[in-house]
C-alpha positions in Angstrom: 116.1 105.2 83.7 115.9 101.4 83.7 113.1 99.4 85.2 115.2 98.2 88.1 116.3 101.8 88.9 112.6 102.9 88.8 111.7 100.1 91.2 114.4 101.0 93.6 113.3 104.7 93.4 109.7 103.7 94.1 110.7 101.6 97.1 112.5 104.5 98.7 109.7 107.0 97.9 107.2 108.3 100.6 104.7 105.8 99.2 106.5 103.0 101.0 106.5 104.9 104.3 102.9 105.8 103.7 102.0 102.1 103.3 103.7 101.2 106.6 101.9 104.1 108.4 98.6 103.0 106.7 99.0 99.5 108.2 99.7 101.0 111.6 96.6 103.2 111.4 94.5 100.3 110.3 95.7 98.2 113.3 95.1 101.1 115.7 91.6 101.8 114.4 90.8 98.1 114.7 92.1 98.0 118.2 90.2 101.2 119.2 86.9 99.6 118.0 87.2 96.9 120.7 89.3 98.6 123.4 87.7 101.7 124.8 90.7 102.8 126.8 92.9 102.6 123.7 90.3 104.5 121.7 90.3 107.3 124.3 94.2 107.4 124.2 94.1 107.4 120.4 91.7 110.4 120.2 93.8 112.2 122.8 97.2 111.5 121.2 96.9 110.1 117.6 100.7 109.5 117.5 100.2 106.3 119.6 99.5 104.6 116.3 103.3 104.8 115.7 104.0 102.3 118.5 107.6 103.6 119.0 108.4 103.0 115.3 108.5 106.7 114.3 107.9 108.3 111.0 109.1 111.3 109.0 108.6 114.6 110.9 105.9 115.9 108.5 103.8 112.7 108.9 104.2 112.9 112.7 103.0 116.6 112.7 100.1 115.7 110.4 99.1 112.7 112.6 99.3 114.8 115.7 97.0 117.4 114.0 94.1 115.0 113.8 91.4 116.2 116.2 88.7 113.5 116.1 85.5 113.2 118.1 85.3 109.4 117.8 87.1 106.5 116.2 85.0 106.8 112.9 86.0 110.4 112.7 89.6 109.5 113.3 89.5 106.9 110.6 88.0 109.4 108.1 90.5 112.1 108.8 93.5 109.6 108.7 92.3 108.2 105.4 92.0 111.7 103.9 95.5 112.6 105.1 97.5 109.4 104.5 95.8 107.5 101.6 96.4 108.8 98.2 95.6 107.5 94.8 98.7 106.0 93.2 99.2 106.5 89.4 98.1 103.7 87.1 101.0 101.5 85.8 100.3 102.8 82.3 101.2 106.3 83.4 104.5 105.1 84.9 105.3 103.2 81.8 104.7 106.2 79.6 106.9 108.4 81.8 109.8 105.9 81.7 109.7 105.6 77.9 
């Protein structure tokens, strides 16, 4: 597998989708910290972070499953669910060789 094919594969992987969702979650948590009404809606329906942009069904289901008591709890749960450690570049280089 060439480096360009590896890059194309990584761009279409769930990591790219996760990054977009992570940014949306970050924006929603930031907004919820200053907008009490939005915070209440976020805790009632966590899928509002999607802002009509959608996501894969499994991510939607996982997001909907967050049952948080406050914004901090929401942020902790979302982080545990949607942020994962990416492999170090050395690992990928070994796998390609």
